Every structure is written in structure tokens, then in C-alpha cells.
C-alpha positions in Angstrom: 60.9 43.9 76.6 62.2 47.0 74.4 60.4 47.3 71.0 62.5 48.5 68.2 60.1 48.9 65.3 59.4 52.5 66.5 63.1 53.4 66.9 65.3 55.2 64.4 68.6 53.9 63.2 70.5 55.9 65.9 68.1 55.2 68.7 68.3 51.5 68.1 72.1 51.5 68.0 72.3 53.7 71.1 69.9 51.4 73.3 71.9 48.4 72.4 75.3 50.2 72.7 76.6 49.3 69.3 79.0 51.4 67.1 79.2 51.3 63.3 82.2 48.9 63.7 80.0 46.2 65.3 80.8 44.4 68.5 84.2 43.6 69.8 85.2 40.2 71.4 84.7 41.6 74.9 81.2 42.8 74.0 80.3 39.5 72.5 81.6 37.6 75.7 79.5 39.9 77.9 76.4 39.5 75.9 76.7 35.8 75.7 76.9 35.7 79.5 73.8 37.7 79.6 71.7 36.2 76.9 73.2 32.7 76.2 73.4 31.1 72.8 71.1 31.8 69.9 69.1 28.5 70.1 65.6 27.5 71.0 65.0 25.2 74.0 64.6 21.8 72.9 62.6 18.9 74.5 64.9 17.1 77.0 66.8 14.2 75.2 66.4 10.8 76.7 69.2 10.1 79.1 71.3 6.8 78.9 69.2 5.4 81.7 65.9 6.2 80.1 67.0 4.7 76.8 68.1 1.6 78.6 64.9 1.0 80.5 62.8 1.8 77.3 64.4 -1.5 75.9 62.3 -3.4 78.4 59.0 -2.1 77.0 59.0 -4.4 74.0 56.3 -6.9 74.1 58.8 -9.8 73.6 61.1 -8.7 76.4 58.0 -8.5 78.6 57.2 -12.1 77.8 60.8 -13.1 78.6 60.6 -11.2 81.9 57.4 -13.0 82.8 59.1 -16.3 81.8 62.0 -15.5 84.2 59.6 -14.7 87.0 57.9 -18.2 86.6 61.2 -19.8 86.4 62.1 -18.3 89.9 58.7 -19.4 91.3 59.3 -22.9 90.0 62.7 -23.1 91.5 64.7 -23.0 88.2 67.2 -20.3 89.2 69.8 -21.0 86.6 67.1 -20.5 83.7 65.9 -17.3 85.2 69.5 -16.0 85.6 70.3 -16.7 82.1 67.0 -15.2 80.8 67.9 -12.0 82.8 71.4 -11.8 81.6 70.3 -12.1 77.9 67.6 -9.5 78.5 70.1 -7.0 80.1 72.8 -7.7 77.5 70.4 -7.1 74.6 69.2 -3.9 76.4 72.7 -2.7 76.7 73.4 -3.4 73.0 70.2 -1.7 72.0 71.1 1.4 74.2 74.6 1.6 72.7 73.1 1.3 69.2 70.6 4.1 70.0 73.3 6.5 71.5 75.8 5.8 68.7 73.1 6.4 65.9 72.1 9.6 67.8 75.6 10.8 68.1 76.2 10.1 64.3 73.1 12.1 63.3 74.0 15.0 65.7 77.4 15.3 64.0 75.7 15.3 60.6 73.3 18.0 61.7 76.2 20.0 62.9 77.9 19.9 59.6 74.9 21.4 57.8 74.1 24.2 60.6 73.3 27.5 59.3 75.7 30.4 59.4 75.6 34.3 59.6 77.7 37.1 58.2 78.3 39.7 60.9 80.4 42.7 61.6 82.7 42.2 64.5 85.9 44.3 65.3 85.1 46.2 62.3 85.4 43.2 60.0 82.9 41.2 58.1 83.1 37.6 59.2 81.0 34.4 59.0 80.0 32.6 62.2 77.6 29.8 63.2 74.2 31.2 63.7 74.0 29.9 67.2 76.8 32.3 68.1 74.8 35.5 67.4 74.5 37.9 70.3 72.1 40.9 70.8 73.7 43.9 69.1 75.4 42.0 66.3 75.2 43.7 62.9 74.1 41.1 60.4 74.5 41.2 56.5 71.6 39.4 54.8 71.6 38.3 51.1 69.0 36.5 49.0 68.7 32.7 50.1 69.9 33.5 53.7 67.9 32.0 56.6 67.3 34.6 59.3 68.5 33.2 62.6 67.5 36.1 65.0 65.0 39.0 65.2 66.4 42.3 64.2 65.8 45.9 63.2 66.6 46.7 59.6 69.2 49.5 59.4 69.7 49.5 55.7 67.8 47.8 52.9 68.1 47.2 49.3 64.9 45.8 47.9 64.8 43.2 50.7 61.9 40.7 50.5 61.4 38.2 53.2 59.2 35.0 53.4 57.6 35.0 56.8 55.4 32.0 56.3 56.7 30.1 59.3 55.4 33.1 61.5 52.4 34.4 59.6 51.3 31.6 57.4 51.5 34.0 54.4 53.5 32.5 51.5 53.8 35.8 49.7 57.2 37.6 50.4 57.1 40.9 52.4 58.9 44.0 51.0 60.8 45.4 53.9 61.6 49.1 54.8 64.1 50.8 57.1 62.0 53.7 58.4 60.5 53.6 61.9 56.9 52.6 62.3 54.9 54.6 64.8 51.6 52.6 64.8 50.3 51.3 68.2 51.5 47.7 68.6 51.4 46.6 65.0 51.1 42.8 64.3 54.1 40.8 63.2 53.1 41.1 59.5 53.0 44.9 59.8 56.3 45.3 61.3 58.0 45.9 58.0 61.3 47.2 59.4 62.0 44.1 61.4 63.1 40.7 60.4 62.3 37.6 62.4 64.0 34.3 63.1 62.7 31.4 61.2 62.0 33.4 58.0 64.2 33.6 55.0 65.4 36.3 52.4 63.9 35.7 48.9 65.2 38.9 47.3 67.6 41.8 47.8 70.0 42.4 50.7 70.0 44.3 54.0 71.9 45.2 57.0 70.2 44.3 60.3 70.8 44.9 64.0 70.1 41.9 66.2 67.4 42.7 68.8 66.5 39.3 70.1 68.0 35.8 70.1 66.9 32.4 71.1 63.7 32.0 73.2 63.4 35.8 73.2 62.6 35.9 69.4 59.0 35.9 68.2 59.3 32.3 67.1 60.9 31.4 70.5 57.7 32.8 72.1 55.5 30.3 70.2 58.2 27.5 70.2 55.7 25.0 71.6 53.5 25.5 68.5 56.5 24.8 66.1 56.7 21.6 64.2 59.2 19.6 66.1 61.9 17.8 64.3 61.0 14.1 64.9 63.0 11.4 63.4 60.8 9.6 60.8 61.3 6.0 59.9 62.7 5.4 56.5 60.5 3.5 53.9 62.8 0.5 54.4 62.3 0.5 58.2 58.5 0.8 57.8 58.7 -2.1 55.4 60.6 -4.1 57.9 58.5 -3.3 60.7 55.4 -4.5 58.8 57.3 -7.6 57.8 58.4 -8.1 61.3 54.8 -8.0 62.7 53.7 -10.5 60.2 56.6 -12.7 60.8 56.0 -12.4 64.6 52.4 -13.6 64.1 53.6 -16.6 62.1 56.3 -17.5 64.7 53.8 -17.2 67.6 51.6 -19.6 65.8 54.4 -22.0 65.3 55.4 -21.8 68.9 51.8 -22.4 70.0 51.7 -25.4 67.8 55.1 -26.7 69.2 53.7 -26.0 72.8 50.5 -27.9 72.1 52.4 -30.9 70.5 54.8 -31.0 73.6 52.0 -31.0 76.2 50.1 -33.6 74.0 53.1 -36.0 74.1 53.3 -35.7 77.9 56.1 -33.1 78.4 55.9 -30.9 81.5 53.7 -27.9 80.8 56.0 -25.4 82.4 59.0 -26.7 80.4 56.8 -26.7 77.2 55.9 -23.1 77.9 59.4 -22.0 78.7 60.7 -23.7 75.4 57.8 -22.0 73.4 58.7 -18.5 74.8 62.5 -19.2 74.2 61.7 -20.2 70.6 59.6 -17.1 69.9 62.4 -14.9 71.3 65.1 -16.7 69.3 63.1 -16.8 66.0 61.9 -13.2 66.0 64.6 -10.9 64.6 63.8 -8.1 67.1 67.1 -6.4 66.3 66.1 -5.8 62.7 65.1 -2.2 62.9 67.7 -1.1 65.3 70.5 -2.6 63.0 68.9 -0.9 60.0 69.2 2.4 62.0 72.7 2.0 63.1 73.9 0.8 59.7 72.2 3.8 58.1 73.7 6.2 60.7 77.1 4.9 60.5 77.0 4.8 56.7 76.0 8.4 56.5 78.8 9.3 58.8 81.2 7.7 56.3 79.6 9.5 53.5 80.0 12.8 55.3 83.7 12.1 55.5 83.6 11.9 51.7 81.8 15.4 51.6 78.3 14.1 51.1 76.2 15.1 54.0 72.9 13.2 54.0 70.3 15.2 55.9 67.6 12.6 55.7 68.1 9.0 56.2 65.6 8.0 53.4 68.1 9.7 51.1 70.5 6.8 51.5 67.8 4.4 50.3 67.0 6.7 47.3 70.7 7.0 46.3 71.0 3.5 45.0 68.0 4.0 42.7 69.0 7.2 41.0 68.8 6.8 37.3 69.2 10.5 36.3 71.4 13.2 37.7 70.5 16.8 36.6 73.5 18.9 37.5 74.4 22.5 37.5 77.5 23.3 35.5 79.2 26.0 37.5 81.0 25.0 40.6 79.7 21.4 40.4 81.2 20.1 37.2 83.8 23.0 37.1 86.0 24.6 39.7 83.9 27.6 40.6 87.2 29.6 40.5 86.5 32.2 37.8 89.6 33.9 36.4 89.4 36.7 33.9 91.0 35.7 30.6 90.0 38.4 28.0 88.4 41.7 27.9 86.6 43.6 25.0 86.9 47.2 25.4 87.6 50.1 23.0 86.5 47.9 20.0 89.2 45.4 20.6 89.8 42.2 22.4 92.8 42.3 24.9 94.2 39.2 26.7 94.2 39.9 30.5 98.0 39.8 30.7 98.4 42.4 27.9 96.3 45.1 29.4 97.9 48.5 29.6 98.0 49.8 33.2 97.9 53.4 31.9 94.7 52.9 29.9 92.2 55.4 31.3 89.2 53.7 29.8 90.1 50.3 31.3 90.7 51.9 34.7 87.2 53.5 34.4 85.9 49.9 33.4 87.7 48.2 36.3 86.4 50.8 38.8 82.9 50.2 37.7 83.5 46.5 37.8 84.5 46.8 41.6 81.6 49.2 42.4 78.8 47.0 40.8 80.0 44.1 43.0 79.2 42.8 46.5 82.3 40.6 47.1 85.0 41.3 49.8 88.2 39.4 49.9 90.1 39.1 53.3 93.1 37.3 54.2 90.9 34.5 55.5 88.4 33.9 52.8 86.5 35.3 49.8 82.7 36.1 50.5 80.6 36.3 47.5 79.8 35.1 44.0 83.0 33.5 42.2 82.2 35.7 39.1 82.5 38.9 41.2 85.6 37.4 43.1 87.3 37.2 39.6 86.7 40.8 39.0 87.9 41.8 42.4 91.1 39.7 41.9 91.7 41.4 38.6 91.3 44.8 40.4 93.7 43.8 43.1 96.3 42.7 40.4 95.9 46.3 39.0 96.5 47.9 42.4 92.9 48.7 42.9 91.4 47.7 46.4 87.8 47.1 46.3 87.1 48.5 49.7 89.0 51.7 49.0 87.2 52.2 45.6 83.8 51.7 47.3 84.7 54.1 50.0 85.6 56.8 47.5 82.5 56.2 45.4 79.6 55.5 47.9 76.8 53.2 46.8 73.7 55.3 46.9 71.2 52.7 45.8 71.0 49.3 44.0 68.8 46.9 42.2 70.1 43.4 43.1 70.8 40.7 40.6 68.1 38.1 40.1 68.0 34.9 37.7 64.9 36.2 35.8 66.3 39.7 34.9 70.0 38.4 34.6 71.1 41.9 35.5 72.5 43.9 38.5 72.6 47.7 38.9 74.2 49.9 41.5 73.9 53.8 41.9 77.3 55.2 42.9 78.8 58.7 43.3 81.4 59.3 40.8 82.9 62.8 41.2 80.0 65.3 41.2 77.6 62.8 39.3 75.5 59.9 40.3 76.0 57.0 37.9 74.0 53.8 37.6 76.4 50.9 36.7 74.7 47.8 35.2 76.3 44.4 34.5 74.7 41.1 33.3 74.2 38.6 30.4 75.3 40.4 27.1 72.3 39.2 25.2 70.0 40.9 28.0 72.1 44.1 28.6 73.1 44.9 24.8 69.4 45.6 23.7 69.0 48.0 26.5 72.1 50.2 25.4 71.9 52.9 22.8 75.5 54.3 23.2 79.1 53.0 23.4 82.2 54.5 25.0 85.5 54.2 23.3 88.8 56.1 23.8 87.4 58.6 21.3 84.5 59.3 23.6 80.8 58.3 23.8 79.1 57.6 20.5 75.8 56.1 19.2 75.6 52.4 19.4 75.2 51.5 15.7 74.0 48.1 14.2 77.6 47.7 13.1 78.7 48.0 16.7 76.0 45.6 17.9 76.9 43.0 15.3 80.6 43.2 16.3 79.8 42.8 20.1 77.5 39.8 19.3 80.1 38.2 17.2 82.8 38.7 19.9 80.4 37.4 22.6 79.7 34.2 20.5 83.4 33.7 19.9 84.1 33.8 23.6 81.1 31.6 24.4 82.2 29.0 21.8 85.7 29.0 23.5 83.9 28.0 26.7 84.2 31.4 28.4 81.6 33.0 30.6 80.9 36.6 29.6 79.7 39.6 31.3 78.7 42.9 29.8 79.1 46.3 31.5 77.3 49.5 30.8 76.3 52.7 32.8 74.0 55.5 32.8 74.3 59.0 34.3 71.5 59.9 36.7 70.2 63.0 38.5 71.5 63.7 42.1 69.2 62.4 44.7 67.6 59.8 42.3 66.7 56.3 43.3 66.9 53.4 40.7 64.7 50.5 39.8 64.4 48.1 37.0 62.8 50.6 34.7 66.0 52.6 34.8 67.9 49.8 33.2 67.4 51.2 29.8 69.2 53.8 27.5 72.6 52.5 28.7 76.1 53.3 27.5 77.8 50.1 26.7 81.4 49.9 28.1 82.8 46.4 27.4 82.8 42.7 27.8 84.8 40.6 30.3 85.4 36.8 29.5 86.0 34.5 32.3 87.0 30.8 32.4 85.8 28.5 35.1 88.1 25.3 34.5 86.5 21.9 34.7 87.2 19.9 37.8 90.0 17.4 37.0 87.7 14.5 38.3 84.6 15.5 36.4 85.2 13.7 33.2 85.9 10.5 35.1 82.8 11.0 37.3 80.6 11.3 34.2 82.1 8.1 32.8 81.3 6.3 36.0 77.7 7.6 35.9 77.3 6.1 32.4 78.9 2.8 33.5 76.4 2.7 36.4 73.4 3.1 34.1 72.8 6.8 35.2 72.1 9.5 32.7 74.1 12.7 33.4 72.3 16.0 32.4 73.9 19.3 32.5 71.8 22.4 33.3 73.3 25.8 32.9 72.4 29.5 32.5 75.2 29.9 30.0 74.8 30.1 26.2 74.1 27.0 24.2 77.4 27.0 22.3 79.4 27.3 25.7 77.3 24.6 27.4 77.8 22.2 24.4 81.6 22.9 24.3 81.9 22.0 28.0 79.5 19.0 27.8 81.3 17.4 24.9 84.6 17.8 26.8 82.9 16.0 29.8 81.4 13.3 27.7 77.8 14.3 28.5 77.0 15.4 25.0 77.6 13.4 21.8 75.6 15.6 19.4 74.4 19.2 19.4 70.8 17.9 18.8 70.9 16.7 22.4 71.0 20.3 23.7 68.0 22.5 24.4 67.6 26.2 25.4 65.2 27.5 27.8 63.0 29.3 25.3 62.4 26.0 23.5 61.5 24.3 26.8 59.2 27.2 27.6 57.3 26.6 24.4 56.6 22.9 25.1 53.8 21.3 26.9 54.5 18.9 29.6 53.6 16.1 27.3 56.0 17.2 24.6 58.7 17.7 27.1 58.1 14.1 28.4 58.5 12.8 25.0 61.8 14.7 24.3 63.4 14.7 27.8 65.1 11.4 27.3 67.1 12.6 24.3 68.2 15.9 25.9 71.6 15.9 27.8 72.1 19.7 28.0 69.8 22.5 28.9 71.2 26.0 28.3 69.9 29.5 29.4 67.6 27.8 31.8 65.9 29.5 34.7 65.3 27.8 38.1 61.6 27.6 37.2 62.5 25.2 34.3 64.3 22.8 36.6 61.0 21.5 38.3 59.5 20.7 34.9 62.7 18.7 33.9 62.5 16.7 37.1 58.8 15.9 36.7 59.3 14.9 33.1 61.9 12.3 34.1 59.7 11.2 37.0 56.8 10.6 34.7 59.0 8.3 32.7 59.5 6.2 35.9 63.0 7.5 36.8 64.5 8.4 40.0 66.0 11.9 39.7 68.8 13.8 41.6 68.8 17.5 41.1 71.5 19.9 42.2 70.7 23.5 43.2 72.1 26.3 45.1 69.6 29.3 45.0 66.3 30.1 46.7 64.5 29.5 43.4 66.0 26.1 43.2 64.2 24.9 46.4 60.9 23.7 44.6 63.0 21.6 42.3 65.2 20.2 45.1 62.0 19.2 47.0 60.4 17.7 43.9 63.5 15.7 43.0 63.8 12.2 44.6 67.2 13.4 45.9 67.7 17.1 46.0 71.4 18.0 46.3 72.4 21.4 47.6 75.7 23.0 47.4 77.5 23.3 50.7 79.8 26.2 49.7 77.8 28.3 47.4 74.4 27.1 48.4 71.9 29.3 50.3 70.5 28.1 53.6 67.0 27.7 51.9 68.3 25.3 49.3 70.2 23.3 51.9 67.0 22.9 53.9 65.1 21.7 51.0 67.6 19.1 49.9 68.1 15.5 51.1 71.8 15.8 50.7 74.5 18.6 50.8 77.8 18.7 49.1 80.4 20.0 51.3 82.7 20.5 48.4 80.2 21.3 45.6 81.7 18.6 43.4 79.9 16.5 40.9 82.1 13.5 41.5 80.9 13.6 45.2 77.5 12.9 44.0 78.7 9.9 42.0 80.7 8.8 45.2 77.6 9.3 47.3 75.6 7.0 44.9 78.2 4.3 45.1 78.2 4.5 48.8 74.3 4.5 48.9 74.2 1.4 46.8 76.8 -0.3 49.2 75.0 0.7 52.3 71.7 -0.6 51.0 73.4 -3.8 49.8 74.9 -4.2 53.4 71.5 -3.7 55.1 70.1 -6.2 52.7 72.8 -8.7 53.6 72.4 -8.0 57.4 68.6 -8.7 57.0 69.3 -12.0 55.0 71.8 -13.1 57.8 69.1 -12.5 60.6 66.2 -14.1 58.9 68.1 -17.2 57.3 69.5 -18.0 60.8 66.3 -17.6 62.4 64.6 -19.8 59.8 67.0 -22.5 60.5 66.1 -22.5 64.2 62.3 -22.6 63.4 62.8 -25.4 60.8 64.8 -27.5 63.3 62.3 -27.2 66.1 59.3 -27.9 63.7 61.1 -31.0 62.3 61.7 -32.3 65.8 58.1 -31.6 66.8 56.5 -33.3 63.7 59.0 -36.3 63.8 58.1 -36.8 67.6 61.7 -36.2 68.5 62.9 -34.7 71.8 63.2 -30.9 71.7 66.6 -30.2 69.9 67.4 -27.3 72.2 66.9 -26.3 75.8 65.4 -22.9 76.3 68.7 -21.4 77.5 70.3 -22.7 74.2 67.9 -20.7 72.3 68.5 -17.6 74.4 72.2 -17.9 74.2 71.9 -18.1 70.4 69.7 -15.1 70.3 72.3 -13.1 72.3 75.4 -14.3 70.4 74.4 -14.9 66.7 72.1 -11.9 66.1 73.1 -8.4 66.7 76.9 -8.4 66.5 77.4 -10.3 63.3 74.6 -8.4 61.8 76.1 -5.1 62.5 79.4 -6.4 61.3 77.9 -7.4 57.9 76.4 -3.9 57.7 79.9 -2.5 58.0 81.2 -4.3 55.0 83.6 -2.2 53.1 82.4 -0.3 50.0 82.4 -2.4 46.9 83.3 -0.3 43.7 81.7 -2.9 41.6 78.2 -1.7 42.6 78.7 1.0 40.0 78.7 -1.6 37.3 75.1 -2.6 38.0 71.9 -0.8 36.8 70.1 1.4 39.3 67.9 -0.4 41.8 64.1 -0.2 41.1 62.8 1.7 44.1 59.5 0.1 43.9 60.9 -3.4 44.1 60.5 -4.6 47.8 63.6 -5.7 49.5 61.8 -8.9 50.7 60.9 -10.0 47.2 60.4 -13.7 46.1 64.0 -14.2 45.1 65.3 -12.7 48.4 62.8 -14.9 50.5 63.7 -17.9 48.4 67.4 -17.4 49.2 66.5 -17.0 53.0 64.6 -20.3 53.0 67.3 -22.3 51.1 70.1 -21.1 53.3 67.9 -21.6 56.4 67.3 -25.2 55.3 71.1 -25.7 54.8 71.8 -24.7 58.5 68.8 -26.6 59.7 70.1 -29.7 57.9 73.5 -29.4 59.5 71.9 -28.8 62.9 69.5 -31.8 62.8 72.3 -34.0 61.4 74.3 -33.2 64.5 71.3 -33.9 66.5 70.8 -37.4 65.1 74.5 -38.2 65.5 74.4 -37.1 69.2 71.3 -39.2 69.7 73.1 -42.2 68.3 76.4 -41.7 70.2 75.4 -40.3 73.6 71.7 -39.8 74.0 69.3 -36.8 74.3 71.7 -34.6 76.4 74.6 -34.9 74.0 72.2 -34.6 71.1 70.9 -31.3 72.3 74.3 -30.1 73.1 75.6 -30.9 69.4 72.5 -29.3 67.9 73.0 -26.2 69.9 76.7 -25.9 69.1 76.2 -26.7 65.5 73.4 -24.1 65.1 75.4 -21.5 66.9 78.6 -22.0 64.8 76.7 -22.4 61.5 75.1 -19.1 62.0 78.4 -17.4 62.9 80.1 -19.0 59.9 77.1 -18.0 57.8 78.0 -14.4 58.5 80.8 -14.8 55.8 78.2 -16.0 53.4 76.0 -13.0 53.8 78.8 -10.4 53.3 78.0 -10.2 49.6 76.2 -12.0 46.8 79.7 -12.9 45.4 82.1 -15.4 46.9 84.2 -14.1 49.8 87.2 -14.8 47.6 86.0 -12.1 45.1 85.4 -9.6 47.7 88.4 -10.4 49.9 88.5 -12.9 52.7 89.9 -10.6 55.2 88.5 -7.3 53.9 85.8 -7.0 56.6 87.6 -7.3 60.0 84.3 -6.8 61.9 82.9 -10.1 60.7 86.0 -11.8 61.8 85.8 -10.2 65.3 82.2 -11.2 65.7 83.0 -14.8 64.6 86.1 -15.0 66.8 84.2 -13.6 69.9 81.4 -16.0 69.2 83.6 -19.0 68.9 85.4 -18.1 72.2 82.2 -17.7 74.1 80.7 -20.9 72.8 84.0 -22.8 73.5 83.8 -21.4 77.1 80.1 -22.6 77.4 81.1 -26.1 76.2 84.1 -26.6 78.3 83.8 -24.5 81.6 82.0 -26.7 84.3 79.8 -23.9 86.0 78.7 -22.5 82.5 78.1 -26.2 81.4 75.7 -26.5 84.4 73.9 -23.1 83.6 73.4 -23.9 79.9 72.6 -27.5 80.3 75.6 -28.7 78.4 76.6 -32.5 78.1 80.3 -33.2 77.7 81.4 -33.9 74.2 84.1 -36.2 73.0 86.7 -35.3 70.6 85.0 -37.0 67.6 81.7 -35.4 68.6 83.3 -31.8 68.7 84.8 -32.7 65.3 81.4 -33.5 63.9 80.0 -30.2 65.3 82.7 -28.1 63.5 82.6 -30.2 60.3 78.7 -29.9 60.1 78.8 -26.2 60.9 81.3 -25.5 58.0 79.0 -27.3 55.5 76.6 -24.5 54.9 79.5 -22.2 54.5 81.2 -24.5 52.0 78.0 -25.2 50.0 77.1 -21.6 49.5 80.6 -20.4 48.7 81.0 -23.4 46.0 77.7 -22.4 44.6 78.6 -18.6 44.4 82.0 -19.4 42.9 80.5 -21.6 40.2 77.2 -19.9 39.3 77.1 -16.4 40.6 78.7 -14.1 38.1 77.8 -10.4 38.4 77.7 -8.5 35.1 80.8 -6.4 35.9 82.4 -6.9 32.5 79.8 -4.6 30.7 78.5 -1.2 31.4 75.0 -0.9 32.4 72.7 0.7 29.8 72.1 4.4 30.3 68.4 5.2 30.6 66.8 7.3 27.9 
């Protein structure tokens, strides 16, 4: 394979047959045919058939299959057929659940897939990274993931983290010159970039030399950490609970088996009954139901612009007690518009600028040159602040591409959040001029001259005081301010951060980023839900306070803190103070992680928003890291548990509401499964202890297991979002789902259903004998569990949440009732399921008793369950 580290710019371009305009559509099609898509080969996914047969590896299913085999040997063909039908139908349901959950997660993964900026047909466009081909010219900026190997054609202070390949966490400073060493190691190929690494600083133009399995990371793909789906804490907890429950049930089944044999019942029948009871009692669908409800829930959230990348994020959402949010683009619209300009010692409204003003024209040209944004008919690519400057230039008849072509960029020092400055070196006429823009409080101390319409003068203390006053006024009006200055350099010079001194001040530009219309309401909902909203911004304190007050985040300016104050605090001091601070101004990304930890040490669950490379540590530290989908870097998205497709604060609040609802639905599904199974166990135990005949035939328990477990449980998991969940306090993440109160509710509801079941059994014994008694007990348990699905929809009465608001529960109940009616009335099915004919009154008793648990629970909820929705939850401090 051709090596490119020892090739010059022209040689690399010639070998790959690329022009300075990039590839055209025909080139791309030919190269895709030759090289394929830019993706690593993945382990073959299990087919539908493999997933189906995997369902038969469960220990309980193996027991059932053994039982079916024994039944065939003993001549009980009907029982074995029913067992096999139940096993196969459960396997089909499990397979469908697995496939649907996988499809749902795949679609979420596709939504957050990385993209690349490339030059095609002479135009800079953004494409999915998998569509890169060899020969593409790619533009890299700070925060971008590098998705293919490439030769650097042009670099501006590019630094890349290559830890995924080399293990070295320190970023590598890249160059564009050829390297003529003999087979240098990857870490020494400083003029190359490699797939799997990411840009931490600067920018570059790169020629793609290898994609997919031909990249360096593709060659060692088998050594990479594979993306295995981890079980969520809830699933781990449920699996652990399920094992303990299975042990208890197996002991109960063994006890029932011994009692039956002791009383003279046929050993084979006793064995079959014990196995059937175990299968009916153990909620084997628990984990798969949690998976599918989480997966379908996350798909719904994705439709609301909240892309949950990690399933555990859904569990954490309901526990969030603090949201630390960036201001720009999250609480505001991120559509900067220039409102005012301070130039020539006066403030001018944008609409009143004179087109013939030579000084402003110079100012405007410099604003377009010290700027990386391009605006095409399709989209704006770049920072919103720079977009505002380019838009103003277009309004003045200045096209950014034309201006940049006339005054070529010779060198640059990219912007970074620590320096708060950006500088470019451009050719202006016969001179080389360094143009610097940045925060006024950082740039002004570096200036010693000022240019006005009267020429360049010394920047006096009077000038400084006036500029500082204007900057303060702009900031108090909620405007974002940028300062511009320049410095003439010698021809052939390169620039670095040391050159950003001795500048000539040119002017200030004040921009407004309007609040999102929904932000104020979202903040109010946060407070109502017991969540403390905290605003973090790089803006001045006065600007931040003005906006925070308008949003309802800030009540008093004593609740605002600046970065330098935070810098001077110890972790203990910050922990003492953090509960009283609602606004952090002039904060760097490094401060965010301290803020998160301080809240966490106070026992809070923290959501933190971020978009830059430097935000990644704070996003990982936060319980729920939230990355911006539009302005966020790939690094930030990868570190986050959730990505906002619309960069909107209100979407976080919506996601929390959905997260709370999804968790409540899962809890209700679990309650449904366990309370129904508890009823079956109690019924059998009662009959065994009271020396009564077995209340169910084995096929009854198998039918109940098939009919009243998975479908109603999934239907409960699809309960519509309840907006009232945002009037409760955040859930304590350390409180187990299966706590004493929850288990107590399961047992009480299980006792109610068991009481109705055994009442039906006794009525059957007195009116028709054992066969009728078993049929009535079977039908009552079946119907009671189907009706109990309505009880488990919510902690409130169904009349509070809407009787018909969940159509899926109705579908599950209707299908169950129709199947049960068929079994009770169709002769061949009656024979298979050991059903005795019921009279009209007996059928009436079955339905009446089946409705009793539903009525009892609903009456109790209507009278005694009152959610505290009238008052707002207390916001944590």
C-alpha cells in the first residue's frame, strides 16, 4: 500500500488524482465502487433464526422442554403440544422484542453518527463520515473526530489526540512537511492524521488516503474495544432479584411437589404441575420487557429531539435535581445578530451605518477576514457569532469568499477558550496585517493605539475608560460584545500568541442572541419539578444576570459568581456555596467539572450541557452529560449520555419528563408481572396447605403464562406520557425500585387476586366438583390478571389518567378475553386445556370475582391516593 508521509503536497494529490476543487460526483461513485464505505467490519449480527433459537437456552425453557418430552413418553400428547406451543410462542415474542429493541437502538445510533466537512465539486459540504472516499479533501476543526487516515495538506496549529492508537494522552502537534525517515512509527508520522483520533486544537486541510479496514485502526480492529450493550443498573437489579425470586419459587414448587406425592397424587402429574407452577410463577419476561420499554421510550424521546445514547441515561433522567446549562444556543436561539457598533469613538445602530464610511468598511473587511464561517444557499457552517458578522457583511454587499480571496490568509492563531482571542495574518495591499478579535476585557489591555477617522493615535486612559464604559453598557443590555484590533507585521512573518500585543484598537461590535420563546416556561417547569436550573456562561456577569433574571433563574445578584471567584475557592468552600449560586459568568470549561463535583458531593444528580472538546470531562463527570447536536463537537457528543438535536434547554426538561414517565411505566410493568405471579403462587400454596385438590392443571398455568405476562406488561410500558410527573420531586437514585413499599403493594394486590381465584375455586367445588372448580379458578385468575393491567397503569385511578388513554392495554385485555372465551367454549380447545363446561351463573361468578380486585384497587386509589400535584416541589439548594 502507498505510504504518504514521505510525499509532498503535489505528489500526494497527483497519486490520488485529486484537483484543488476536490472530487466530483463521478469520482466519488468510482472510488466507492473500488473502496466501499468508510466503516470498520463489525462482528456478524445474530440473524432472526439465531435469536429465535437462543430463546430456548434459558434454564426454565429447558425444564419445560424436558417436561414436554416426559409427557410424550407417558402418552400425554395434548399436554406436550400445549407446552411446545407455549414455548414456541414465547420464543417468537422474545425474538420480536429483541429485533424491535435492536432496530430502535440502531436508529438512535444513526441519529448521532459523526459527520465530515469535505470539498466536493468545488464546494465545502457536510456529509456522513461513512461516505468519505479515498481522495476526499477534508476540513478539520477543534472538536472534530477524524474518521479516516489522511495526509495533512495545510495546518494551522493543529493538535490531535491519538490515544486510541498510541496510548499517549498528550496531544500531538501536527506539521504539513514531508517526513523522509525510514518507516517511522505512527506516533512520529506528524504529517498524517488517523481514524479514531480527534482534534483538540487548531484546524487543518487533509487529503484522505485510507478508509475503513485499510486505516491504521482498521488493521488492528480486532484489538479495539467492541461496543457491547451493557445492562442498565435497573436490569442488573432486576436480574439479581429474579435469581433470588426463582430460588424461592423453586423451593415452593418443590414443597408443593412433596405435599402432592405425600397425599397420594401421581408422581408424574405432581412433577408436571410443579414445573408448570415454576414457569408460570417466575417472570422470565422481566428483563426483556424492561429492554423493549426503554428502547421504545428512547425512540419516542428521539422524536422530541432528545437522543439518548446510553440506556442508563433514561433511568438517570428521572433523578436529575440540578441542570447546569450553557446560555448561548441552549437558553437562547444561537442566532446572533449585530445590533450596534462602537467605532470612531461613537456608538452607531446597525441600521444607521453609513455605507460610504471608509473606516467602517475597513472594520467590516477585517471582521470577514478574521472569521472561518462560510454561508451557502444550503446552510451556515461555523460559529453563530461569526455568522452574524458575515451576514452583516453581505448586507453591506461584501461577500466573505471574495474578500478572503482578495486578501489571502497567510497564517493564524485559532481561537481557544482560555485565551479568548483569535488572530489571522492576511495580506492587505502590500502589507501583512495581523487581525485579532476577542473578548474586550482581554483584547483591550493588549492594545496601545486606536484608529479613528482622524488616523491612528495613542490609546490614552481616557479612551480606555470610554471603551470599558461602552462595553459595560452593551453587556448590561444583554448584548454580546467582540473587540477588534490589528497590527502590521513584516512580510514573510508567521504569528503566534506572543504577537497578540501592541495592537491598534479598531472597534466593538455588539450582538444579540434572543432568548428562545420556550426557555422561560422550561425554567418554570424545572422549578415546579424540584430541579434547580443553573446558568453557566462565558459572558460578563452583568449580561449573565440580566438574562438570568429575565428567564427566572436568578432572583438576586448575590446568587451570581464569576470565574475568578470560583478559581480562588477550595473544593470545600465551593461545596458550601454552590447551593446558593444560580449563575456562573466568565467561566472556563475547566470550572464546569468542579461545579458538577460540588453538587454531586451534596448528594445531587447533575445534568451538564456542553459542546466543546474541553467540555468532555465535565460531560463524563456529570450523571447525565448533555451534548449539543447542532453546535456540539463529535468529542462532546461521544462523552455525553444524551444529545439535543435542537440545542434547546426546553428539550432537556421534556426529556426529564419523558424519563420520569418511562421509569414509572417500567415500574408499573414490573408491579403487574410480580403481583399476578404472586397471586398464582398464593393460590397454589393455599390449596396445598389446606389439602385441597390442585386449583390448576399444568396446561392452565402455561396458558396464563403465555396470555397474561408479556403483552399486557408491554402495553403498560407504553402508557402515554403523564405531564403531572413534573410536579413531583426528583427520584432518589439510591432508592431501589423493589423497596418495602413497592413489595408490600405487590403482595396486597397479589392477595386480592388470589382471594378472588380461590373464592371461584370453592364456588366451583360446591356447584360442580373438581373439574368445574379448576376451570373457574383458571378463568378467574386469567381474567383478574388481565383486568389488573388497568390497575397497574398508574399510581392514580384510571379515571384520573383517562380510561381510554392507553389503547394498548385495551388491545391486550380484549385479545386475552377473546382467547380465554375460545378456550372455555370451543370443544377441541376445551379438551386440550382440560376445561369443564360452565353454566351461565358459574360464568357470571367468574367475571364478577375477576372484576373485584380491579374495583377494590380503583376505589382505594380514588379515595386515598392523592398525588401532591397542587403544589410545586421544593427546589434543592
